[in-house]
Biopython code that builds the backbone (N, CA, C, O; Angstrom):
import numpy as np
from Bio.PDB.StructureBuilder import StructureBuilder

atoms = [
    (1, "MET", "N", (67.416, 167.035, 122.478)),
    (1, "MET", "CA", (65.964, 166.389, 122.805)),
    (1, "MET", "C", (65.676, 167.402, 123.917)),
    (1, "MET", "O", (64.738, 168.198, 123.855)),
    (2, "VAL", "N", (66.600, 167.320, 125.012)),
    (2, "VAL", "CA", (66.071, 168.386, 126.350)),
    (2, "VAL", "C", (66.282, 169.730, 125.680)),
    (2, "VAL", "O", (65.169, 170.237, 125.535)),
    (3, "TRP", "N", (67.047, 170.369, 125.302)),
    (3, "TRP", "CA", (67.285, 171.713, 124.638)),
    (3, "TRP", "C", (66.031, 172.059, 124.052)),
    (3, "TRP", "O", (65.226, 172.896, 124.461)),
    (4, "ASN", "N", (65.927, 171.090, 122.734)),
    (4, "ASN", "CA", (64.370, 171.614, 122.338)),
    (4, "ASN", "C", (63.270, 171.531, 123.360)),
    (4, "ASN", "O", (62.469, 172.459, 123.472)),
    (5, "ALA", "N", (63.199, 170.425, 124.128)),
    (5, "ALA", "CA", (61.896, 170.456, 125.172)),
    (5, "ALA", "C", (62.054, 171.711, 125.883)),
    (5, "ALA", "O", (60.992, 172.332, 125.832)),
    (6, "LEU", "N", (63.047, 172.399, 126.593)),
    (6, "LEU", "CA", (63.176, 173.463, 127.099)),
    (6, "LEU", "C", (62.684, 174.611, 126.635)),
    (6, "LEU", "O", (61.870, 175.287, 127.266)),
    (7, "ALA", "N", (63.291, 175.009, 125.133)),
    (7, "ALA", "CA", (62.862, 175.910, 124.464)),
    (7, "ALA", "C", (61.724, 175.641, 124.054)),
    (7, "ALA", "O", (61.219, 176.762, 123.992)),
    (8, "ALA", "N", (60.986, 174.949, 123.738)),
    (8, "ALA", "CA", (59.448, 174.896, 123.622)),
    (8, "ALA", "C", (58.284, 174.992, 124.935)),
    (8, "ALA", "O", (57.061, 174.859, 124.965)),
    (9, "GLY", "N", (59.232, 175.266, 125.890)),
    (9, "GLY", "CA", (58.331, 175.699, 127.142)),
    (9, "GLY", "C", (57.873, 174.192, 127.863)),
    (9, "GLY", "O", (56.826, 174.212, 128.510)),
    (10, "VAL", "N", (58.468, 173.171, 127.786)),
    (10, "VAL", "CA", (57.909, 172.123, 128.950)),
    (10, "VAL", "C", (58.151, 172.381, 130.151)),
    (10, "VAL", "O", (59.183, 172.900, 130.576)),
    (11, "GLY", "N", (56.908, 171.921, 130.978)),
    (11, "GLY", "CA", (56.986, 172.481, 132.238)),
    (11, "GLY", "C", (57.612, 171.398, 133.168)),
    (11, "GLY", "O", (56.910, 170.465, 133.557)),
    (12, "VAL", "N", (58.950, 171.508, 133.538)),
    (12, "VAL", "CA", (60.009, 170.865, 134.240)),
    (12, "VAL", "C", (60.423, 171.682, 135.249)),
    (12, "VAL", "O", (60.311, 172.888, 135.030)),
    (13, "ARG", "N", (61.009, 171.233, 136.616)),
    (13, "ARG", "CA", (61.448, 172.146, 137.311)),
    (13, "ARG", "C", (62.916, 172.079, 137.088)),
    (13, "ARG", "O", (63.475, 173.087, 137.521)),
    (14, "ALA", "N", (63.842, 171.072, 136.466)),
    (14, "ALA", "CA", (64.964, 170.866, 136.428)),
    (14, "ALA", "C", (65.324, 170.101, 134.952)),
    (14, "ALA", "O", (64.542, 169.450, 134.260)),
    (15, "ALA", "N", (66.556, 170.347, 134.729)),
    (15, "ALA", "CA", (66.984, 169.634, 133.434)),
    (15, "ALA", "C", (68.549, 169.549, 133.521)),
    (15, "ALA", "O", (69.219, 170.419, 134.079)),
    (16, "VAL", "N", (69.095, 168.402, 132.907)),
    (16, "VAL", "CA", (70.473, 168.186, 132.594)),
    (16, "VAL", "C", (70.407, 167.928, 131.328)),
    (16, "VAL", "O", (70.013, 166.783, 131.105)),
    (17, "PRO", "N", (70.719, 168.757, 130.110)),
    (17, "PRO", "CA", (71.158, 168.242, 129.100)),
    (17, "PRO", "C", (72.625, 168.170, 128.723)),
    (17, "PRO", "O", (73.444, 169.087, 128.781)),
    (18, "PHE", "N", (72.852, 166.652, 128.243)),
    (18, "PHE", "CA", (74.284, 165.989, 128.123)),
    (18, "PHE", "C", (74.676, 166.646, 126.824)),
    (18, "PHE", "O", (73.751, 166.417, 126.045)),
    (19, "TYR", "N", (75.561, 167.319, 126.253)),
    (19, "TYR", "CA", (76.178, 167.728, 125.275)),
    (19, "TYR", "C", (75.442, 167.595, 123.990)),
    (19, "TYR", "O", (75.798, 167.071, 122.934)),
    (20, "GLY", "N", (74.396, 168.154, 124.301)),
    (20, "GLY", "CA", (73.627, 168.315, 123.057)),
    (20, "GLY", "C", (73.559, 169.474, 122.363)),
    (20, "GLY", "O", (73.784, 170.499, 123.007)),
    (21, "PRO", "N", (73.218, 169.607, 120.814)),
    (21, "PRO", "CA", (73.365, 170.842, 120.305)),
    (21, "PRO", "C", (72.333, 171.720, 120.674)),
    (21, "PRO", "O", (71.305, 171.234, 121.146)),
    (22, "PRO", "N", (72.461, 173.184, 120.507)),
    (22, "PRO", "CA", (71.335, 173.987, 121.091)),
    (22, "PRO", "C", (70.112, 173.876, 120.042)),
    (22, "PRO", "O", (70.119, 173.492, 118.872)),
    (23, "PRO", "N", (69.115, 174.319, 120.814)),
    (23, "PRO", "CA", (67.787, 174.120, 120.231)),
    (23, "PRO", "C", (67.678, 175.317, 118.874)),
    (23, "PRO", "O", (68.374, 176.332, 118.850)),
    (24, "ALA", "N", (66.805, 175.004, 117.939)),
    (24, "ALA", "CA", (66.660, 175.786, 116.821)),
    (24, "ALA", "C", (66.230, 177.248, 117.423)),
    (24, "ALA", "O", (66.715, 178.273, 116.944)),
    (25, "ASN", "N", (65.328, 177.278, 118.458)),
    (25, "ASN", "CA", (64.540, 178.354, 118.903)),
    (25, "ASN", "C", (65.448, 178.669, 120.260)),
    (25, "ASN", "O", (65.017, 178.512, 121.402)),
    (26, "MET", "N", (66.757, 179.132, 119.937)),
    (26, "MET", "CA", (67.387, 179.718, 121.103)),
    (26, "MET", "C", (66.910, 180.766, 122.173)),
    (26, "MET", "O", (67.282, 180.800, 123.346)),
    (27, "ALA", "N", (66.181, 181.460, 121.671)),
    (27, "ALA", "CA", (65.508, 182.370, 122.589)),
    (27, "ALA", "C", (64.372, 181.947, 123.457)),
    (27, "ALA", "O", (63.961, 182.609, 124.411)),
    (28, "GLY", "N", (63.841, 180.681, 123.024)),
    (28, "GLY", "CA", (62.917, 179.995, 124.088)),
    (28, "GLY", "C", (63.620, 179.582, 125.000)),
    (28, "GLY", "O", (62.881, 179.124, 125.872)),
    (29, "LEU", "N", (65.156, 179.457, 125.398)),
    (29, "LEU", "CA", (65.588, 178.976, 126.416)),
    (29, "LEU", "C", (65.506, 180.290, 127.549)),
    (29, "LEU", "O", (65.892, 180.061, 128.695)),
    (30, "ALA", "N", (65.038, 181.551, 127.227)),
    (30, "ALA", "CA", (65.015, 182.590, 127.966)),
    (30, "ALA", "C", (63.728, 182.617, 128.794)),
    (30, "ALA", "O", (63.590, 183.329, 129.789)),
    (31, "ALA", "N", (62.746, 181.742, 128.284)),
    (31, "ALA", "CA", (61.574, 181.663, 128.864)),
    (31, "ALA", "C", (61.213, 180.286, 129.815)),
    (31, "ALA", "O", (60.143, 180.117, 130.399)),
    (32, "THR", "N", (62.368, 179.350, 129.822)),
    (32, "THR", "CA", (62.143, 178.280, 130.623)),
    (32, "THR", "C", (62.194, 178.686, 132.159)),
    (32, "THR", "O", (62.802, 179.610, 132.699)),
    (33, "ARG", "N", (61.392, 177.737, 132.677)),
    (33, "ARG", "CA", (61.249, 177.966, 134.167)),
    (33, "ARG", "C", (62.145, 176.846, 134.930)),
    (33, "ARG", "O", (61.982, 176.675, 136.138)),
    (34, "ALA", "N", (62.975, 176.182, 134.289)),
    (34, "ALA", "CA", (63.706, 175.093, 134.859)),
    (34, "ALA", "C", (64.692, 175.624, 135.306)),
    (34, "ALA", "O", (65.087, 176.750, 135.007)),
    (35, "ALA", "N", (65.362, 174.620, 136.325)),
    (35, "ALA", "CA", (66.914, 175.027, 136.683)),
    (35, "ALA", "C", (67.663, 173.997, 135.795)),
    (35, "ALA", "O", (67.398, 172.798, 135.703)),
    (36, "VAL", "N", (68.716, 174.731, 135.113)),
    (36, "VAL", "CA", (69.408, 173.856, 134.129)),
    (36, "VAL", "C", (70.988, 173.792, 134.568)),
    (36, "VAL", "O", (71.617, 174.678, 135.146)),
    (37, "SER", "N", (71.461, 172.510, 134.143)),
    (37, "SER", "CA", (72.891, 172.208, 134.624)),
    (37, "SER", "C", (73.123, 171.462, 133.199)),
    (37, "SER", "O", (72.681, 170.345, 132.930)),
    (38, "ALA", "N", (73.867, 172.251, 132.370)),
    (38, "ALA", "CA", (74.296, 171.594, 131.129)),
    (38, "ALA", "C", (75.847, 171.002, 131.192)),
    (38, "ALA", "O", (76.867, 171.458, 131.709)),
    (39, "VAL", "N", (75.638, 170.049, 130.600)),
    (39, "VAL", "CA", (76.932, 169.211, 130.403)),
    (39, "VAL", "C", (77.600, 169.182, 129.062)),
    (39, "VAL", "O", (76.998, 168.804, 128.058)),
    (40, "TYR", "N", (78.694, 169.534, 129.050)),
    (40, "TYR", "CA", (79.773, 169.838, 127.764)),
    (40, "TYR", "C", (80.789, 169.010, 127.940)),
    (40, "TYR", "O", (81.167, 168.745, 129.082)),
    (41, "ALA", "N", (81.542, 168.336, 126.552)),
    (41, "ALA", "CA", (82.897, 168.000, 126.596)),
    (41, "ALA", "C", (83.689, 168.798, 126.153)),
    (41, "ALA", "O", (83.218, 169.507, 125.263)),
    (42, "GLU", "N", (84.990, 169.025, 126.480)),
    (42, "GLU", "CA", (85.828, 169.866, 126.046)),
    (42, "GLU", "C", (86.416, 169.407, 124.856)),
    (42, "GLU", "O", (86.999, 170.293, 124.230)),
    (43, "GLN", "N", (86.435, 168.359, 124.392)),
    (43, "GLN", "CA", (87.027, 168.292, 123.203)),
    (43, "GLN", "C", (85.940, 168.102, 121.994)),
    (43, "GLN", "O", (86.210, 167.846, 120.820)),
    (44, "ASP", "N", (84.931, 168.249, 122.441)),
    (44, "ASP", "CA", (83.214, 168.509, 121.258)),
    (44, "ASP", "C", (83.015, 169.863, 120.881)),
    (44, "ASP", "O", (81.997, 170.490, 121.172)),
    (45, "THR", "N", (83.962, 170.319, 120.244)),
    (45, "THR", "CA", (83.875, 171.844, 119.903)),
    (45, "THR", "C", (82.633, 172.100, 119.056)),
    (45, "THR", "O", (81.932, 173.100, 119.214)),
    (46, "ARG", "N", (82.451, 171.389, 118.375)),
    (46, "ARG", "CA", (81.070, 171.298, 117.848)),
    (46, "ARG", "C", (79.837, 171.862, 118.403)),
    (46, "ARG", "O", (79.166, 172.722, 117.834)),
    (47, "ILE", "N", (79.536, 171.274, 119.680)),
    (47, "ILE", "CA", (78.696, 171.435, 120.625)),
    (47, "ILE", "C", (79.188, 172.216, 121.826)),
    (47, "ILE", "O", (78.400, 172.850, 122.528)),
    (48, "THR", "N", (80.302, 172.179, 122.028)),
    (48, "THR", "CA", (80.912, 173.008, 123.147)),
    (48, "THR", "C", (80.908, 174.521, 122.637)),
    (48, "THR", "O", (80.605, 175.489, 123.335)),
    (49, "GLY", "N", (81.251, 174.552, 121.454)),
    (49, "GLY", "CA", (81.213, 176.180, 120.751)),
    (49, "GLY", "C", (79.769, 176.869, 121.268)),
    (49, "GLY", "O", (79.743, 178.015, 121.717)),
    (50, "SER", "N", (78.786, 176.176, 121.170)),
    (50, "SER", "CA", (77.495, 176.797, 121.485)),
    (50, "SER", "C", (77.268, 177.440, 122.927)),
    (50, "SER", "O", (76.369, 178.274, 123.029)),
    (51, "LYS", "N", (78.029, 177.104, 124.053)),
    (51, "LYS", "CA", (77.816, 177.070, 124.964)),
    (51, "LYS", "C", (77.538, 178.345, 125.634)),
    (51, "LYS", "O", (76.748, 178.411, 126.576)),
    (52, "ASP", "N", (78.215, 179.431, 125.136)),
    (52, "ASP", "CA", (78.106, 180.987, 125.190)),
    (52, "ASP", "C", (76.912, 181.462, 124.745)),
    (52, "ASP", "O", (76.288, 182.250, 125.457)),
    (53, "ALA", "N", (76.488, 181.120, 123.692)),
    (53, "ALA", "CA", (75.157, 181.489, 123.150)),
    (53, "ALA", "C", (73.723, 181.035, 124.226)),
    (53, "ALA", "O", (72.731, 181.737, 124.420)),
    (54, "VAL", "N", (73.970, 179.822, 124.740)),
    (54, "VAL", "CA", (73.162, 179.022, 125.365)),
    (54, "VAL", "C", (73.062, 179.812, 126.817)),
    (54, "VAL", "O", (71.955, 180.097, 127.274)),
    (55, "GLU", "N", (74.239, 180.137, 127.489)),
    (55, "GLU", "CA", (74.333, 180.566, 128.504)),
    (55, "GLU", "C", (73.749, 181.982, 128.579)),
    (55, "GLU", "O", (72.956, 182.311, 129.461)),
    (56, "ALA", "N", (74.217, 182.877, 127.526)),
    (56, "ALA", "CA", (73.183, 184.110, 127.545)),
    (56, "ALA", "C", (71.667, 183.983, 127.508)),
    (56, "ALA", "O", (70.933, 184.718, 128.168)),
    (57, "GLU", "N", (71.210, 182.967, 126.665)),
    (57, "GLU", "CA", (69.784, 182.892, 127.044)),
    (57, "GLU", "C", (69.243, 182.406, 128.209)),
    (57, "GLU", "O", (68.120, 182.742, 128.583)),
    (58, "LEU", "N", (70.130, 181.446, 128.972)),
    (58, "LEU", "CA", (69.876, 181.013, 130.383)),
    (58, "LEU", "C", (69.835, 182.498, 131.319)),
    (58, "LEU", "O", (68.909, 182.938, 132.002)),
    (59, "LYS", "N", (70.792, 182.902, 131.142)),
    (59, "LYS", "CA", (70.685, 184.194, 131.836)),
    (59, "LYS", "C", (69.576, 185.172, 132.131)),
    (59, "LYS", "O", (69.290, 185.681, 133.215)),
    (60, "ARG", "N", (68.964, 185.347, 130.856)),
    (60, "ARG", "CA", (67.851, 186.174, 130.626)),
    (60, "ARG", "C", (66.788, 185.731, 131.569)),
    (60, "ARG", "O", (66.160, 186.555, 132.233)),
    (61, "ASP", "N", (66.555, 184.355, 131.649)),
    (61, "ASP", "CA", (65.362, 183.762, 132.110)),
    (61, "ASP", "C", (65.431, 184.127, 133.886)),
    (61, "ASP", "O", (64.445, 184.275, 134.609)),
    (62, "GLY", "N", (66.685, 184.202, 134.250)),
    (62, "GLY", "CA", (66.904, 184.270, 135.830)),
    (62, "GLY", "C", (66.556, 182.981, 136.735)),
    (62, "GLY", "O", (66.732, 183.008, 137.953)),
    (63, "GLN", "N", (66.144, 182.058, 136.186)),
    (63, "GLN", "CA", (66.549, 180.484, 136.777)),
    (63, "GLN", "C", (68.103, 180.214, 137.027)),
    (63, "GLN", "O", (69.135, 180.602, 136.480)),
    (64, "PRO", "N", (67.811, 179.398, 138.070)),
    (64, "PRO", "CA", (69.464, 178.694, 138.225)),
    (64, "PRO", "C", (69.972, 178.010, 137.229)),
    (64, "PRO", "O", (69.321, 177.093, 136.729)),
    (65, "TYR", "N", (71.285, 178.363, 136.752)),
    (65, "TYR", "CA", (71.916, 177.306, 135.778)),
    (65, "TYR", "C", (73.270, 177.266, 136.033)),
    (65, "TYR", "O", (73.867, 178.173, 136.613)),
    (66, "LYS", "N", (73.821, 176.173, 135.593)),
    (66, "LYS", "CA", (75.194, 175.744, 135.957)),
    (66, "LYS", "C", (75.634, 174.986, 134.489)),
    (66, "LYS", "O", (74.997, 174.083, 133.947)),
    (67, "ILE", "N", (76.809, 175.560, 134.034)),
    (67, "ILE", "CA", (77.313, 174.870, 132.760)),
    (67, "ILE", "C", (78.599, 174.323, 133.204)),
    (67, "ILE", "O", (79.420, 175.018, 133.802)),
    (68, "THR", "N", (78.793, 173.036, 132.907)),
    (68, "THR", "CA", (80.022, 172.412, 133.185)),
    (68, "THR", "C", (80.603, 171.781, 131.850)),
    (68, "THR", "O", (79.993, 171.027, 131.093)),
    (69, "VAL", "N", (82.083, 172.305, 131.695)),
    (69, "VAL", "CA", (82.499, 171.744, 130.736)),
    (69, "VAL", "C", (83.677, 170.480, 131.219)),
    (69, "VAL", "O", (84.773, 170.815, 131.667)),
    (70, "TYR", "N", (83.369, 169.320, 131.093)),
    (70, "TYR", "CA", (84.446, 168.181, 131.472)),
    (70, "TYR", "C", (85.710, 168.012, 130.642)),
    (70, "TYR", "O", (85.740, 167.468, 129.538)),
    (71, "PRO", "N", (86.759, 168.539, 131.290)),
    (71, "PRO", "CA", (88.257, 168.257, 130.453)),
    (71, "PRO", "C", (88.417, 167.133, 130.111)),
    (71, "PRO", "O", (88.063, 166.103, 130.686)),
    (72, "GLY", "N", (89.089, 167.297, 128.930)),
    (72, "GLY", "CA", (89.819, 165.872, 128.480)),
    (72, "GLY", "C", (88.845, 164.654, 127.705)),
    (72, "GLY", "O", (89.216, 163.598, 127.194)),
    (73, "VAL", "N", (87.510, 165.211, 127.824)),
    (73, "VAL", "CA", (86.772, 164.334, 126.889)),
    (73, "VAL", "C", (86.182, 164.807, 125.866)),
    (73, "VAL", "O", (86.192, 166.016, 125.636)),
    (74, "ASP", "N", (85.537, 163.877, 125.041)),
    (74, "ASP", "CA", (84.854, 164.221, 123.591)),
    (74, "ASP", "C", (83.442, 163.689, 123.803)),
    (74, "ASP", "O", (83.133, 162.924, 124.716)),
    (75, "HIS", "N", (82.492, 164.236, 122.735)),
    (75, "HIS", "CA", (81.182, 163.668, 122.706)),
    (75, "HIS", "C", (81.214, 162.450, 122.974)),
    (75, "HIS", "O", (82.128, 161.679, 122.684)),
    (76, "ALA", "N", (79.933, 162.124, 123.709)),
    (76, "ALA", "CA", (79.765, 160.705, 124.128)),
    (76, "ALA", "C", (80.358, 160.230, 125.428)),
    (76, "ALA", "O", (80.053, 159.134, 125.898)),
    (77, "PHE", "N", (81.180, 161.030, 125.992)),
    (77, "PHE", "CA", (82.074, 160.257, 127.089)),
    (77, "PHE", "C", (81.114, 159.607, 128.207)),
    (77, "PHE", "O", (81.719, 158.854, 128.969)),
    (78, "HIS", "N", (79.925, 159.732, 128.420)),
    (78, "HIS", "CA", (79.322, 159.300, 129.279)),
    (78, "HIS", "C", (78.433, 157.980, 128.618)),
    (78, "HIS", "O", (77.671, 157.477, 129.444)),
    (79, "ASN", "N", (78.421, 157.525, 127.644)),
    (79, "ASN", "CA", (78.269, 156.438, 127.238)),
    (79, "ASN", "C", (79.235, 155.091, 127.320)),
    (79, "ASN", "O", (80.186, 154.804, 126.593)),
    (80, "ASP", "N", (78.777, 154.487, 128.248)),
    (80, "ASP", "CA", (79.664, 153.165, 128.393)),
    (80, "ASP", "C", (79.555, 152.109, 127.678)),
    (80, "ASP", "O", (79.831, 151.006, 128.151)),
    (81, "THR", "N", (79.131, 152.272, 126.406)),
    (81, "THR", "CA", (79.118, 151.216, 125.370)),
    (81, "THR", "C", (79.892, 151.558, 124.119)),
    (81, "THR", "O", (79.908, 150.894, 123.083)),
    (82, "GLY", "N", (80.599, 152.809, 124.385)),
    (82, "GLY", "CA", (81.339, 153.303, 123.382)),
    (82, "GLY", "C", (82.863, 153.646, 123.523)),
    (82, "GLY", "O", (83.313, 153.574, 124.667)),
    (83, "GLN", "N", (83.630, 153.973, 122.617)),
    (83, "GLN", "CA", (85.150, 153.969, 122.489)),
    (83, "GLN", "C", (85.704, 155.273, 123.552)),
    (83, "GLN", "O", (86.700, 155.352, 124.272)),
    (84, "ARG", "N", (84.601, 156.204, 123.291)),
    (84, "ARG", "CA", (84.817, 157.568, 123.976)),
    (84, "ARG", "C", (84.381, 157.473, 125.503)),
    (84, "ARG", "O", (84.393, 158.520, 126.151)),
    (85, "TYR", "N", (84.130, 156.698, 125.908)),
    (85, "TYR", "CA", (83.707, 156.480, 127.199)),
    (85, "TYR", "C", (84.853, 157.025, 128.400)),
    (85, "TYR", "O", (86.047, 156.935, 128.117)),
    (86, "ASN", "N", (84.542, 157.451, 129.412)),
    (86, "ASN", "CA", (85.377, 158.026, 130.173)),
    (86, "ASN", "C", (84.931, 157.994, 131.443)),
    (86, "ASN", "O", (84.406, 158.995, 131.931)),
    (87, "ALA", "N", (85.104, 156.659, 132.254)),
    (87, "ALA", "CA", (84.673, 156.504, 133.462)),
    (87, "ALA", "C", (84.819, 157.535, 134.646)),
    (87, "ALA", "O", (83.815, 157.782, 135.314)),
    (88, "ALA", "N", (85.991, 158.136, 134.934)),
    (88, "ALA", "CA", (86.059, 158.948, 135.806)),
    (88, "ALA", "C", (85.245, 160.311, 135.790)),
    (88, "ALA", "O", (84.836, 160.946, 136.762)),
    (89, "GLN", "N", (85.094, 160.638, 134.250)),
    (89, "GLN", "CA", (84.331, 161.891, 134.056)),
    (89, "GLN", "C", (82.589, 161.740, 133.896)),
    (89, "GLN", "O", (81.742, 162.597, 134.150)),
    (90, "ALA", "N", (82.425, 160.561, 133.465)),
    (90, "ALA", "CA", (81.080, 160.031, 133.492)),
    (90, "ALA", "C", (80.511, 159.900, 134.669)),
    (90, "ALA", "O", (79.308, 160.160, 134.710)),
    (91, "GLU", "N", (81.137, 159.504, 135.836)),
    (91, "GLU", "CA", (80.726, 159.609, 137.002)),
    (91, "GLU", "C", (80.754, 160.892, 137.792)),
    (91, "GLU", "O", (79.919, 161.153, 138.658)),
    (92, "ALA", "N", (81.785, 161.705, 137.444)),
    (92, "ALA", "CA", (81.451, 163.054, 137.889)),
    (92, "ALA", "C", (80.305, 163.548, 137.564)),
    (92, "ALA", "O", (79.534, 164.056, 138.378)),
    (93, "ALA", "N", (80.085, 163.435, 136.278)),
    (93, "ALA", "CA", (78.776, 163.959, 135.691)),
    (93, "ALA", "C", (77.577, 163.475, 136.206)),
    (93, "ALA", "O", (76.582, 164.138, 136.499)),
    (94, "TRP", "N", (77.764, 162.108, 136.306)),
    (94, "TRP", "CA", (76.241, 161.639, 136.862)),
    (94, "TRP", "C", (76.254, 161.824, 138.329)),
    (94, "TRP", "O", (75.215, 161.428, 138.857)),
    (95, "ILE", "N", (77.027, 162.253, 139.038)),
    (95, "ILE", "CA", (77.215, 162.661, 140.633)),
    (95, "ILE", "C", (76.342, 164.137, 140.450)),
    (95, "ILE", "O", (75.234, 164.359, 140.938)),
    (96, "ALA", "N", (77.144, 165.064, 139.621)),
    (96, "ALA", "CA", (76.267, 166.402, 139.782)),
    (96, "ALA", "C", (74.995, 166.341, 139.098)),
    (96, "ALA", "O", (74.197, 167.139, 139.588)),
    (97, "THR", "N", (74.600, 165.770, 138.278)),
    (97, "THR", "CA", (73.509, 165.519, 137.807)),
    (97, "THR", "C", (72.225, 164.937, 138.809)),
    (97, "THR", "O", (71.096, 165.427, 138.783)),
    (98, "ILE", "N", (72.584, 163.936, 139.583)),
    (98, "ILE", "CA", (71.788, 163.496, 140.645)),
    (98, "ILE", "C", (71.811, 164.572, 141.836)),
    (98, "ILE", "O", (70.740, 164.605, 142.442)),
    (99, "GLU", "N", (72.666, 165.348, 142.248)),
    (99, "GLU", "CA", (72.856, 166.374, 143.158)),
    (99, "GLU", "C", (72.009, 167.613, 142.559)),
    (99, "GLU", "O", (71.300, 168.242, 143.344)),
    (100, "TRP", "N", (72.043, 167.891, 141.542)),
    (100, "TRP", "CA", (70.955, 168.643, 140.648)),
    (100, "TRP", "C", (69.735, 168.589, 141.065)),
    (100, "TRP", "O", (69.051, 169.380, 141.714)),
    (101, "PHE", "N", (69.462, 167.191, 140.458)),
    (101, "PHE", "CA", (67.723, 166.781, 140.768)),
    (101, "PHE", "C", (67.268, 167.120, 142.078)),
    (101, "PHE", "O", (66.247, 167.754, 142.347)),
    (102, "ARG", "N", (68.035, 166.687, 142.806)),
    (102, "ARG", "CA", (67.954, 166.379, 144.555)),
    (102, "ARG", "C", (67.626, 167.625, 144.675)),
    (102, "ARG", "O", (66.463, 167.819, 145.030)),
    (103, "ARG", "N", (68.515, 168.862, 144.427)),
    (103, "ARG", "CA", (68.158, 170.290, 144.821)),
    (103, "ARG", "C", (67.086, 170.914, 144.219)),
    (103, "ARG", "O", (66.427, 171.700, 144.899)),
    (104, "TYR", "N", (66.773, 170.699, 143.008)),
    (104, "TYR", "CA", (65.725, 171.410, 142.276)),
    (104, "TYR", "C", (64.631, 170.700, 142.009)),
    (104, "TYR", "O", (63.732, 171.470, 141.671)),
    (105, "VAL", "N", (64.222, 169.353, 142.003)),
    (105, "VAL", "CA", (63.197, 168.641, 141.847)),
    (105, "VAL", "C", (62.530, 168.135, 143.329)),
    (105, "VAL", "O", (61.368, 168.335, 143.683)),
    (106, "ALA", "N", (63.604, 167.413, 144.110)),
    (106, "ALA", "CA", (63.391, 166.747, 145.096)),
    (106, "ALA", "C", (63.119, 167.779, 146.629)),
    (106, "ALA", "O", (62.961, 167.400, 147.789)),
    (107, "ALA", "N", (63.142, 168.867, 146.180)),
    (107, "ALA", "CA", (63.085, 170.080, 146.943)),
    (107, "ALA", "C", (61.736, 170.192, 147.379)),
    (107, "ALA", "O", (61.387, 171.152, 148.066)),
]
sb = StructureBuilder()
sb.init_structure("model")
sb.init_model(0)
sb.init_chain("A")
sb.init_seg("    ")
for serial, (resi, resn, name, xyz) in enumerate(atoms, 1):
    if name == "N":
        sb.init_residue(resn, " ", resi, " ")
    sb.init_atom(name, np.array(xyz, "f"), 0.0, 1.0, " ", f" {name:<3s}", serial, name[0])
structure = sb.get_structure()
């Protein structure tokens, strides 16, 4: 959802997509005005395999971005109701998310 919103030009200052597939309109990411911190799971190769293409588009827009691949976890590692939940990595991703929003939204 977040990638699609960014590619469609939704006006937000910052975004943190969590392990989502890239948007159908990848080129739209090059026009986003948001600071983007992308969260990927190392073992979720279906999604994480797209990170290089996403990064190429984010580089084109010149806005701040960060791509983090959390090691040893699979898709939905942040979902504390599922079997793939990883408390340590989920906490690290959450802290990084809040810090990103503090830096680019609250500024």
